[in-house]
VEXLO-84930 format. One line per field, with one value per residue (C-alpha): residue in one letter; residue number from 1; x negated, y negated, z. Coordinates in nm, 2 decimals. Each point is the difference from the previous one (the first is absolute). Example, Ala and Ser with C-alpha at 12.3 -4.5 7.8 and 13.67 -1.06 7.14 Angstrom:
type	c(A;S)
seq	c(1;2)
c1	c(-1.23;-0.14)
c2	c(0.45;-0.34)
c3	c(0.78;-0.07)
This chain:
type	c(M;G;D;L;E;I;R;E;I;P;E;S;D;L;G;R;M;L;D;L;A;E;M;V;F;H;F;R;T;E;D;D;K;R;D;R;N;L;W;V;P;R;R;S;E;R;I;G;A;Y;E;G;E;T;L;V;G;Q;L;A;A;L;P;M;K;L;A;V;P;G;A;L;P;D;C;S;A;I;T;F;V;G;V;L;P;T;H;R;R;R;G;V;L;T;A;M;M;E;R;M;H;A;D;A;V;A;A;G;R;P;L;A;A;L;W;A;S;Q;A;G;I;Y;G;R;Y;G;F;G;L;A;D;R;S;I;S;L;E;I;D;S;S;R;P;L;A;L;R;I;E;P;D;P;R;P;L;R;L;I;G;R;D;Q;A;A;E;V;L;G;P;I;H;A;R;A;I;A;R;R;P;G;G;L;V;R;D;A;E;W;W;E;R;A;I;L;P;P;A;D;E;H;D;D;E;Y;G;E;P;R;I;V;V;L;D;G;G;G;Y;A;I;Y;R;T;R;G;E;N;E;D;T;G;A;P;G;V;V;R;L;E;E;L;E;A;D;T;P;A;V;E;A;A;L;W;T;F;L;A;S;I;D;L;T;S;R;I;Q;A;H;S;R;P;V;D;D;L;L;P;L;L;A;V;D;P;D;Q;V;V;I;K;G;D;W;G;A;L;W;L;R;L;I;D;V;P;A;S;L;R;M;R;S;W;A;V;E;E;S;L;V;I;E;V;Q;D;A;R;L;P;I;N;E;G;R;W;R;L;T;G;K;A;T;Q;D;E;P;D;L;T;F;G;V;A;E;L;G;S;V;Y;L;G;G;T;Q;V;R;R;L;V;R;A;G;L;V;T;E;H;T;P;G;A;A;G;R;F;D;A;A;L;D;V;P;L;A;P;H;T;N;D;D;F)
seq	c(1;2;3;4;5;6;7;8;9;10;11;12;13;14;15;16;17;18;19;20;21;22;23;24;25;26;27;28;29;30;31;32;33;34;35;36;37;38;39;40;41;42;43;44;45;46;47;48;49;50;51;52;53;54;55;56;57;58;59;60;61;62;63;64;65;66;67;68;69;70;71;72;73;74;75;76;77;78;79;80;81;82;83;84;85;86;87;88;89;90;91;92;93;94;95;96;97;98;99;100;101;102;103;104;105;106;107;108;109;110;111;112;113;114;115;116;117;118;119;120;121;122;123;124;125;126;127;128;129;130;131;132;133;134;135;136;137;138;139;140;141;142;143;144;145;146;147;148;149;150;151;152;153;154;155;156;157;158;159;160;161;162;163;164;165;166;167;168;169;170;171;172;173;174;175;176;177;178;179;180;181;182;183;184;185;186;187;188;189;190;191;192;193;194;195;196;197;198;199;200;201;202;203;204;205;206;207;208;209;210;211;212;213;214;215;216;217;218;219;220;221;222;223;224;225;226;227;228;229;230;231;232;233;234;235;236;237;238;239;240;241;242;243;244;245;246;247;248;249;250;251;252;253;254;255;256;257;258;259;260;261;262;263;264;265;266;267;268;269;270;271;272;273;274;275;276;277;278;279;280;281;282;283;284;285;286;287;288;289;290;291;292;293;294;295;296;297;298;299;300;301;302;303;304;305;306;307;308;309;310;311;312;313;314;315;316;317;318;319;320;321;322;323;324;325;326;327;328;329;330;331;332;333;334;335;336;337;338;339;340;341;342;343;344;345;346;347;348;349;350;351;352;353;354;355;356;357;358;359;360;361;362;363;364;365;366;367;368;369;370;371;372;373;374;375;376;377;378;379;380;381;382;383;384;385;386;387;388;389;390;391;392;393;394;395;396;397;398)
c1	c(1.84;0.13;-0.19;-0.18;-0.05;-0.13;-0.18;-0.27;-0.34;-0.15;-0.42;-0.07;0.08;-0.23;-0.25;0.30;0.10;-0.36;0.02;0.33;-0.10;-0.30;0.21;0.22;-0.30;-0.24;-0.27;-0.23;-0.12;-0.36;0.01;-0.09;0.16;0.30;0.10;-0.09;0.22;0.36;-0.05;0.29;0.21;-0.08;0.09;0.36;0.35;-0.02;0.28;-0.02;0.24;-0.02;0.08;-0.01;-0.31;-0.17;-0.10;0.13;0.02;-0.09;0.00;-0.18;0.14;-0.25;0.16;-0.18;0.06;0.00;-0.09;0.35;0.01;0.06;0.03;-0.16;0.27;-0.02;-0.05;-0.02;-0.30;0.02;-0.25;-0.08;0.30;0.02;0.16;-0.12;0.01;0.19;0.28;0.03;0.36;0.15;0.09;-0.25;-0.17;0.39;0.04;-0.30;0.08;0.30;-0.12;-0.27;0.25;0.20;-0.32;-0.06;0.36;-0.06;-0.35;0.14;-0.27;0.20;-0.25;-0.17;-0.33;-0.20;-0.26;0.14;-0.20;0.30;0.12;0.37;0.08;0.05;0.25;0.31;-0.08;-0.01;-0.33;-0.07;-0.36;-0.08;-0.34;-0.31;-0.36;-0.31;-0.29;-0.27;-0.40;-0.25;-0.33;-0.27;-0.26;-0.07;0.12;0.39;0.04;0.36;0.18;0.00;-0.29;0.04;-0.04;-0.32;0.02;-0.23;0.09;-0.04;0.00;0.21;0.02;0.33;0.06;0.03;0.24;0.36;-0.13;-0.12;0.14;0.35;0.08;-0.06;0.22;0.23;0.04;-0.07;0.34;0.17;-0.10;0.09;0.27;-0.07;-0.24;0.01;-0.08;-0.32;-0.11;-0.36;0.03;0.16;-0.29;-0.23;0.17;0.19;-0.23;-0.37;-0.03;-0.34;-0.05;0.21;0.13;0.10;-0.31;-0.28;-0.33;0.16;-0.13;0.12;0.20;-0.16;0.20;-0.11;0.16;0.06;0.05;0.33;0.10;0.03;-0.22;-0.07;-0.04;-0.17;-0.15;-0.36;-0.11;-0.36;-0.14;0.06;-0.27;0.08;0.07;-0.13;0.29;-0.01;0.16;0.43;0.11;0.41;0.17;0.26;0.12;-0.05;0.24;-0.11;0.18;-0.08;-0.13;-0.39;0.02;0.10;-0.27;-0.28;0.09;0.07;-0.35;-0.16;0.14;-0.10;-0.39;-0.07;-0.33;-0.02;0.38;0.12;0.38;0.32;0.26;0.32;0.25;0.30;0.00;0.36;0.13;-0.06;-0.37;-0.19;-0.34;0.12;0.11;-0.34;-0.24;-0.16;-0.07;0.38;-0.19;-0.19;0.32;0.22;0.32;-0.03;0.33;0.35;0.22;0.25;-0.05;0.23;0.34;0.27;0.30;0.25;0.16;0.19;0.11;0.20;-0.31;-0.28;0.19;0.00;-0.38;-0.11;-0.11;0.13;-0.16;0.33;0.33;0.24;0.33;0.04;0.21;-0.15;0.22;-0.29;0.10;-0.20;0.16;-0.25;0.03;0.40;-0.09;-0.17;0.32;0.19;-0.01;-0.28;-0.11;-0.41;0.03;0.13;0.34;0.28;0.25;0.30;-0.07;-0.09;-0.33;-0.25;-0.25;0.09;-0.31;-0.09;-0.22;-0.31;-0.01;0.06;-0.32;-0.17;0.10;-0.04;-0.33;-0.01;-0.20;0.32;0.14;0.35;0.09;-0.17;0.20;0.31;-0.19;-0.05;0.35;-0.09;0.18;0.29;0.02;0.39;-0.08;-0.21;-0.29;-0.01;-0.31;-0.22;0.18;-0.12;-0.33;-0.07;0.11;-0.23;-0.30;-0.28;-0.35;-0.23;0.11;0.05;-0.30;-0.04;-0.32;0.05;0.03;0.21)
c2	c(1.01;0.24;0.33;-0.14;0.26;-0.18;0.32;0.12;-0.07;0.35;0.05;0.09;-0.27;-0.26;-0.07;-0.12;-0.27;-0.09;-0.04;-0.21;-0.24;-0.09;-0.11;-0.19;-0.14;-0.06;0.23;0.27;0.30;0.16;0.34;0.11;-0.19;0.07;0.32;-0.30;-0.26;0.29;0.03;-0.25;0.15;0.32;-0.05;-0.17;0.05;-0.02;-0.15;0.02;-0.09;0.21;-0.02;0.36;0.14;-0.33;-0.18;-0.38;-0.16;0.14;-0.14;0.15;-0.03;0.06;0.10;-0.18;-0.17;-0.42;-0.25;-0.13;-0.22;0.24;0.38;0.15;0.09;0.24;-0.18;0.05;-0.15;-0.09;0.03;0.15;-0.14;-0.08;0.01;0.04;-0.31;0.20;0.05;-0.35;-0.14;0.32;0.03;0.27;-0.18;-0.05;0.42;0.04;-0.26;0.20;0.31;-0.11;-0.21;0.36;0.16;-0.19;-0.01;0.38;0.02;-0.22;-0.27;-0.36;-0.22;-0.03;-0.24;-0.07;-0.21;-0.27;0.05;-0.24;-0.14;-0.14;0.38;0.15;-0.25;0.16;0.36;-0.17;-0.05;-0.33;-0.14;0.07;-0.11;-0.23;-0.02;-0.25;0.00;-0.13;-0.10;-0.06;-0.23;0.25;-0.20;-0.09;0.12;0.06;-0.23;0.07;-0.15;0.33;0.22;0.31;0.32;0.10;0.40;0.15;0.07;0.29;0.12;0.39;0.20;0.03;0.33;-0.14;-0.20;0.12;0.15;-0.35;-0.25;0.16;-0.09;-0.37;0.02;0.15;-0.32;-0.19;0.05;0.01;-0.36;-0.12;0.16;0.13;0.24;0.36;0.26;0.21;0.36;0.11;0.03;-0.32;-0.15;0.19;-0.10;-0.34;-0.17;0.13;0.12;0.01;-0.16;-0.33;0.05;-0.34;-0.14;0.22;-0.30;0.09;0.32;0.22;-0.13;-0.09;0.08;-0.21;0.08;-0.17;0.34;-0.01;-0.35;-0.08;0.10;-0.16;0.18;-0.16;0.03;-0.22;-0.10;-0.14;-0.27;-0.11;0.12;-0.21;-0.39;0.12;-0.07;0.12;0.34;0.04;0.19;0.09;0.04;0.28;0.07;-0.12;0.04;-0.07;0.02;-0.40;-0.31;0.08;0.38;-0.21;-0.26;0.25;0.20;-0.36;-0.09;0.31;-0.01;-0.36;0.09;0.29;-0.09;-0.12;-0.05;-0.36;0.01;0.22;0.11;0.14;0.02;0.14;-0.11;-0.09;-0.37;-0.11;0.10;-0.10;-0.10;-0.32;-0.14;0.13;-0.11;-0.33;-0.10;0.06;-0.14;0.33;0.24;-0.05;0.07;0.14;0.12;0.19;0.20;0.24;0.36;0.28;0.02;0.14;0.16;0.14;0.31;0.06;-0.32;0.13;0.23;-0.28;-0.25;0.24;0.13;-0.34;-0.20;-0.36;-0.26;-0.10;0.11;-0.11;0.13;-0.17;0.14;0.01;0.11;0.17;0.04;0.30;0.09;0.28;0.15;-0.07;0.23;-0.33;-0.27;-0.08;-0.18;0.10;-0.15;-0.02;0.37;0.11;0.11;-0.08;-0.25;-0.24;-0.27;-0.36;0.00;-0.24;0.02;0.17;0.14;0.22;0.27;-0.13;-0.31;0.23;0.19;-0.29;-0.17;0.38;0.02;-0.36;-0.17;-0.20;-0.27;0.05;-0.38;-0.03;0.24;-0.17;-0.34;0.17;0.13;0.33;0.13;-0.16;-0.12;-0.01;-0.01;-0.37;0.07;0.36;0.00;-0.16;0.30;0.26;-0.17;0.03;0.40;0.06;-0.21;0.26;-0.15;0.09;-0.09;0.34;0.16;0.22;0.14;0.30;0.04;0.27)
c3	c(-2.43;-0.25;0.06;0.25;0.36;0.33;0.16;0.26;-0.20;0.04;0.11;-0.32;-0.18;0.25;-0.28;-0.17;0.26;0.00;-0.41;0.04;0.33;-0.25;-0.30;0.19;0.26;-0.29;0.15;-0.07;0.19;-0.02;-0.07;0.25;0.23;-0.11;0.27;0.28;-0.11;0.05;0.38;0.06;-0.24;0.09;0.38;-0.14;-0.08;-0.37;-0.19;-0.37;-0.35;-0.25;-0.42;-0.03;0.10;-0.03;0.36;-0.08;0.32;0.42;0.32;0.34;0.30;0.35;0.31;0.24;0.33;0.00;0.28;0.06;0.34;0.30;-0.27;-0.26;-0.24;-0.27;-0.32;-0.39;-0.08;-0.40;-0.23;-0.35;-0.17;-0.38;-0.30;-0.35;-0.21;-0.27;0.25;0.22;0.05;-0.02;0.42;0.01;0.30;0.13;0.01;0.16;0.29;0.05;0.03;0.24;0.24;0.00;0.05;0.32;0.06;0.03;0.15;0.29;-0.09;0.09;-0.17;-0.32;-0.16;-0.25;-0.13;-0.29;-0.30;-0.17;0.35;-0.21;-0.09;0.33;0.21;-0.25;0.19;0.35;0.07;0.16;0.07;0.33;0.07;-0.15;0.02;-0.05;-0.12;0.16;-0.09;0.26;-0.07;0.16;-0.12;0.37;0.31;0.06;0.33;0.20;0.23;0.25;0.11;-0.19;0.20;0.07;0.00;-0.27;-0.31;-0.18;-0.35;-0.08;-0.32;-0.24;0.16;0.40;-0.17;0.12;0.35;0.11;-0.21;0.00;0.41;-0.10;-0.29;0.17;0.27;-0.24;-0.24;0.39;0.05;-0.38;-0.22;-0.37;0.00;-0.10;0.24;-0.11;0.01;-0.11;-0.40;0.04;0.13;-0.17;-0.41;0.11;0.22;-0.07;-0.36;-0.05;-0.26;-0.11;-0.27;-0.12;0.06;-0.06;0.12;0.43;0.12;0.24;0.31;0.28;0.35;0.36;0.30;0.35;0.17;0.15;-0.16;-0.36;-0.38;-0.27;-0.35;-0.30;-0.32;-0.08;-0.37;-0.01;-0.17;-0.33;-0.21;-0.27;0.16;0.36;0.19;0.33;0.13;0.08;0.25;-0.04;0.28;-0.06;0.38;0.31;0.36;0.38;0.29;0.13;-0.15;0.16;-0.18;-0.36;0.09;-0.01;-0.32;-0.14;0.06;-0.09;-0.34;-0.05;0.17;-0.30;-0.19;-0.32;-0.04;0.06;-0.10;0.22;-0.25;0.19;-0.29;0.29;0.32;0.18;-0.06;0.38;-0.03;0.35;-0.21;-0.17;0.38;0.12;-0.20;0.12;-0.39;-0.12;-0.34;0.03;0.04;-0.34;-0.09;-0.36;-0.07;0.12;-0.17;0.09;0.14;0.12;-0.13;0.18;-0.06;0.35;-0.16;0.33;0.12;0.35;0.06;-0.06;0.23;0.26;-0.06;0.05;0.33;0.02;0.15;0.23;0.01;-0.20;-0.11;-0.39;-0.31;-0.31;-0.34;-0.21;-0.35;-0.20;-0.34;-0.04;0.36;0.04;0.34;0.15;-0.11;0.31;0.34;0.25;0.35;0.00;0.25;-0.38;0.11;-0.24;0.06;-0.16;0.23;-0.27;-0.06;0.11;-0.33;-0.28;-0.16;-0.38;0.12;-0.19;0.25;0.30;-0.10;-0.07;0.36;0.14;0.12;0.17;-0.32;-0.11;0.14;-0.06;0.06;-0.29;-0.16;0.09;-0.15;-0.35;0.01;-0.02;0.31;0.14;0.41;0.07;0.40;0.02;0.15;-0.05;-0.28;0.30;0.28;-0.28;-0.04;0.36;-0.01;-0.26;0.13;0.07;0.11;-0.31;-0.32;-0.25;-0.19;-0.19;-0.12;-0.16;-0.39;-0.12)
């Protein structure tokens, strides 16, 4: 890498981080919005690649807690990753990832996670695709008939300033049931989940929050009738969490009944979302897409195995291969205990990350030749241990 140096990015260089991100991701931030867009790197651990005093690559790691089955371990949420086009293919990203790995080990964070703008990049750094999302579109030009009775309790609208207090406990219960979500503080609610303006589409209004007290909530934005085409308005669902199917039904019924709108667009829903099953007319609820969401990297394999709860007790031995963090290499029981016994299965660390939340079947990876099964039936036994009641889902973009 010549005279490139990997070092911490000082807060005085936050503006340079935004400049680099704009160049790499091809966007421009208006002058009056620049400071508003720097809150994520400001609260992150910042890793920079410098050529002299020029910032040529960057990576930010948010210290967060990620919901995994039975636990809320510390996690490095990776974001603001970029390398100047003049410095690609020179090992800059590799050097920053190695620094991130070392920092996570030193901080005792057993996991790292990211959203991949280019999905082909991160497997070689040990990240595996851990969960998927689907996009739904609901025709609300007619009443949304459902196969169960909605919860009859009243709904109410609340303001953004009440979100952390009112929605926080409901969200905490939701991520305890379904792995993949991040623990949110007040700033995360305010800035990441409920920014007043949609910076990607200014036709949508401010976020609205409807709550069924103690049972669920929906966050949504609306777009009015198109003056040029006369097309009715749209409800865009940002997030919906509910303690019971009846509460979920009540929230969907409300969204479908908003005046002067004829469609609901829900761009990020779990793959096992109930609405396609609940609709009396399945054609009224259309799955528009299925896409890869969170990528997960096990920084500390034995710790990750120890903290996760298992659906059934198992004495399987897995052999892990991890060229970038050799401390993870070896044979481990699902209790996280090292062993010299013969392995039942051999995983690359990326493949282990992809099954860790319960969103990918080990048997499929064996069929694909990506995991080696040494003991007949071991893949099925591991799938049984990994099983989760609800498919993993991540709705925290970072």
